[in-house]
N, C-alpha and C positions, 0 to 999 in steps of 0.2 A: 223381435222376444220367443225364445227358449218355451218351448210350449208347454215341457213338460215341469219347469218353474213354475211357470204359466198360471196364477192364482194359489201360488199355494202362502203359508202363513210364515215364516222364516225367523227363529227365532233364538242370534246366535251369541252366544257365550265363549269371553277368551282372557286373554294371558293381555303383557304390554305391546306386545304386536295388533292390538284392538287400540287396547286403546292405557295409556300414561302418559305422565310425565304432559301433558298439554297436548299428546299430540291425537288421532286418528282416527283409526285405519278408513278413511272414506271410500277410495276406489272400492276394496270388497266390497263394502253396503251399497254403495252408487250402484255396480255391476247386476248385481243382488232383483235390487231395482229394477233397471232397463228391464226388466229378465219377464216382469209382472211380476212378481214376489211385492208381497208384506211384507216387512224387511222388522226387526226389534233388535238390535244391537248393542250389547254389555260388555266390558270391559274392563280388569282390573290390575291393573301392574302389579306382577310380585307373584298374584297368584296360583294355587296349587288347586286337582281338583276337591279337593275338606273345603277350601274355602268357596267353594258353590251347594253342598250343603248345609254348613254352619259359615255363614257370613263372618270375618278378618278386618282386616281394619285395611285401607285402603291404601298402605305408606307411603306407595310410589304416584298416584292417584289412580281415575276411572273415570269414567265416561259412558255417556249411553246415548243412540240415536232412533228414532225411528219415521222409519219413509222418506219422505223429504227434510220431513223437519233437519233443524243446525245440527251438527252433534253436542250435545250439553259433557263438559269437561270439567275436571276439579282436580284442585290439585293438596289440595283439606285429605291429611291423612289420619285426620281422625272418623272419617269418613267412614260406615260397611260398605263392604259390598253387597253381592246381592244372592239371595237361596233363590234356588233351579228349582225345585220345587213353586214358588210361590209363581215366578216367574211362568211357570208350566201352566201355571193355575189361572193367571192376565189372563197371555195371552195367546196362550188356550196352540199353538203351534203343530202344524201335521206334517215340517225338518226338522231339527234340532240341527245348528252345528257347532263345533266344541273347537276351539281354538288355544291347546293347552299344549303341556310338555314344558317348555326352558327349565323353564326355576325347578322340573323335578331333576336335571340335569348334576346337579354336584359340579358343578365346573370349579375345582379351584376345591374343592372342600372333601375330596371321599377321594379316594387311588382311583376305583373304580366306579361304574354305574351304581347307585344306590337304589338298587331291585328292591332292595326288605322294603325302602318307606315310600318307592315310588307304587309294587302293588296294594301295603294301608291304603295311600292314594285315592288309585284306582280303585281297592274293596269300597274306599267310602259314597266316592260317587255311581261310580258304575252300578249298583241296583238300586237308583234314584231314575238314571236314562232305561238301564231296563224295563225296573217299574214301568215309563209311562207309554211305553210296546208305541214309541213312536221312529219313522225310518229318520237314524240319527246319520251324519259324518263327521267325523275327527280329522283333521286335519296339522299334519306333524311339524315344528320347528323347520327354520327352513337352512341352510348354512348361518354359517357370518362368517367369521374374520376371527384368527389364530388369538390366545393370548389379551388384550385389551382389557377396561378394568371390572370384565367381571369373570376373563383368563379361559372362556373359550374356545372350541378344541373339536376342530375335526375329528380329532377317535371316539368322540365323545358324545357330539350329537350324532352322529353316522348308532351307532351303540344305544341312543336314546328312543333316535327314532326305529331300528330293529327289533325293540325292544314292545313299543308300541305299540307296534306293528301284531304280536300277537297279541293285544292284551286291554282292548280297546269296542274288542266286538263287545254287540250286534252291529256297534258305526262301523261303517266306511271307513277303512284307513287312507288317508292323501298324504302318501311319501315325499313334502316338499325337493326334498332332496335330489332329484333330478332335475326338479327345474332352474341350476344353474348348475357349475362349477366350481368345486369348495374355491372363496374366499374373491368370488367370482360379483357379487355381493355387497355392493357396500354399506356400512355400517357410522353405526355413530359410536362407537365404544367401543364395537367386538359380533353384540348381538343385538343392537336394536335398529333396523334396515334403514336407510336413508328416503324421504320420498318416490326417487329415483326409484328409486329398488325394491320398497317394496307396489309401486303399479309391475312392474317385471314379472315381483314373484304372485303377486294378482293378481296378476294376465292366467297365469299357468295352474293356479287353484278352479282360477272359474273356468279353466275348460275343463279341470278334473271335474269338476259339482256338475256341472253341465251331462259330463257324464253318465257321473255314479247315478244323477236326477233320473236320468233316461232308464232304467230301471227299475226306479223304486214306489212301491204298487199309490194310485193315487186314496188317502182316506177320505 
């Protein structure tokens, strides 16, 4: 048990690295629960930051999990996602963890990193986070594999991670890229990690969270 995390109420929101297409990131959730935290996790496949302000449809699936209960998954693309303000009001966390970014990269769609789009998206979500006045940790996207269905590229994810690191304050940023070498984490489609690769990534993320949590003020 990590004393810095024990007793915390943690809210996690994220994209398909948390939940989507019938998959839920149980290792990250379980690791935080095992540290003595109360954890509520929500993921929406395909989500961008604005979807957590005005929820859109979870076009490729969504999922939620609460403490030790099983994950509740749905692939019904007509269901909406969740509003972060509503989740904050209901669960009253004292630590927010955000795992978003992959859907901001513009893989295969734009010749360069779409900074204007990213700025607009961050400009919608960050005021909500700042207004909550909560300790916050933002998890950046991991390496994937070049090409694939989503046309992910090493150069683009590196540019995205660097840009996010400069735009998530007051959240602490976890740069996921040092967790592995480019192409080392196996994927299903270039973006979505296999279960084994997810566990490797999550282990690195948990070490980073442990280090950050030790520096956070208790509320």
